C-alpha positions, 0 to 999 in steps of 0.5 A: 559419477559425472565429473563437473566440467573443467573449471566449474564450481559446485558453489560459486560461479568463476571462470577458468581455463587450462592450456598446454605449452606452445603448439598444444591446444588450449582448453577452457570451461567453454568449448566454444572458446578459440584455441590459442598458442603460448610460448614463453621464456624464463630465466631460471637460476641453477646457482641460486641460494643453497643451504648446508653443505655436505662433503662428498668423496669421489667414488673409486673407479675401475682403473682397468676400464676407465681413465682415473682422471678425477683422482688428480682433482681437488675435492668438490662439495655442493650445498644442498638445494632445498627444492631438489635434495630433500623432502620438506615436512612443512605442514600441509593444508588439512584435506578435510578443511574446505573453503567454506570453513577457511578463515578469511580476511580482507580480499583473501579467498580460498580456492579448493582444487579438485582433480579428477583423473580418468585413471591413476596407476595402481599403487598411487597414494598421492597426487601433487600440485606443482606451480609458481605459487608459494603454497604449491612449490616453496619449501616442498620438493614435490608440491602441495599434496592432494588427498583422495576422497570418496567421490574419486576427486583429489582435493586440497585448498589454497589461499589466494588474493581475490583475482590472483592467478594460480598456474600449476601442473599435476603430477604423481610425484616427479616430473616424469609423471605429469598429467596429460591431456587426451593427446598425451601433452602435459597440461598447465592449469590456470585458475583465477577466482574473484570469490571463494570457490572450487576449481575442477581439473580433469586429467586424461592420463600421465606423461610416463604412460600416455605421452606422444611426441609432437607430430611436428618433430623432424626425423624420428624420436624413440623413447627408452624408459626408466633406465637405471644405474646404482647411485642415481635416480632412474630416468627416460632416455630420448633418441633422436634419429635424423630423417635420413636414418630410415631412407639410407639404411647403410649410413652410420652416424656420429652421436651427440649426448645431451643433458636435460633431454626433455628440453631438446625437441618438444615444447610440451615437455620443455622447461617453461614450454620452450624447446631447443629445436634440436631436430629443426636445427640439425636438419636445416644445417644438414640441408645446407651441407654444414655438418655431419649429421649426428644421432642425438641422445637426450638424457632427461634430468631428475630432481637430483639434477644439482647433485648429478651435474657436478663433481659429487658421488652422484655426479660421478655415478651419472657419468658412469651411467652414461659410459657404462649403460647408455653409450653401449646400448646406443652403439648396439641398437643404432647405426652409430660410429662408436669411436671417440672422434665421432662421440660428443656431449653438450649441455647448458648451465649445469648441463654445460658443466656436466659436459665438460666433466664428461669429456675431461674425465673420459677423453678416450670415449668422448673427443668433444663437448659443447658447454653453453653458459657453463657454471665453471666457477661458483664458490658461494652457493655450490662451492664448485671450481672446475677451473682449478682442474685445468689449472692443477692438471699435470698429466698428458695433454687431453686430445679434446675439442671444446666449445664454450659460450656465455650470454651477458644478461642476468645470471649470464653476467654472473657466470661470465668470470668463470667462462673467461677464466676457463678459456684463458686457462685452456689457451695457456694449455695450448688450445687454439681457437678455431682448432680445438677451442671455440669461445663466443659471447652473446652480450644480449642473451639471457639464461634460458632455452630460447637463447640456447636454441638461437645459437645452437648452430654454433656448437653444432657446426664446431663439433660436427662441421666447420666453425670458422668464426674468429674469437 
């Protein structure tokens, strides 16, 4: 069967295009159109409104193997995030209702989305559209479900205003299975119709099977797929090796564990198409002689990110996953310095909170943490307050080093009180700026990847070099 050309309609003329994130090719219905590049930033809110709260008890840990630090902490609970924590059962558009049968009014049109994959893995029973339009994402964990038809196309219909842009991704059920092009790069499709019609999207393959890292990555990137641990979802682990790793086979390296691993190295997999540029940042600092270059382990997040990055059952399971599964594997397979002095963790937003939790609960394994824009205090939506951990802790001093920073715009402004409170509590505990504590305020920064990438050199030099800037 000959598939219709990308963006073509069997019934009505229209224009359409699809494009990748920055540094990937933009394709359209006409092969003569020029390639373009796009880079965008997006302020995403990790602590937006939640629904009903459910109490989570802390799981018991093996006292002979791990520090039982969290038994002294107050119980924490978090309210379920409607987009992450449960499947929604909103009625979907009937798969047999085409745009010609859809009741329209005014300037409203119907767009039938037709996805033509080159192949689908065995056992695939649904494809989904995920996007910024309410019909594609609002109230649905996975997005709008597509249904398979006899001609090999997966279809469903959405209602739009005439000329309204529709931007979406295609996946098989989660962010690990995004549709990719022939170069293995995830695709964002862009469609806009002036009148009712169909939009055809061609899919070459899938992120979990056909992804290839961007060719401009400095050093070497290795992928460990579908690592598992009881109580949390499986995920891929990225391991970045600096350029010197292969050229100097006797050298051993410190290790930096980072959350939200898909955002670190490649704009094709990063949130809103903006990466942290971890590889470029580290290699530049190494050339300048400012850091002891680390291996970076990027742990991809999952739809349960909210539960895994805070002190809940899943949050403690996620920490044990890193401690009991990931770290031993990394120290076995790579030339690391496995001692605590050479092991650090870093993340932003809820990932900044997760980094603090890991170094606070496992100081015998992790000696330092970078907490960028951390959610230390949020009693309204998440009912999380780890500042109280420091305030109420009566055990021996924790020999750890902490980098904390914060922006001043939008969500950053709302997170600032928690950051300031944490810094003051640490000061009272005897932590000294420039020695085992660093605090930086970037008053013009927003809550997004480009802001964290711009100041990444600060935590890197504090954790692995000399950070001399005064508070």
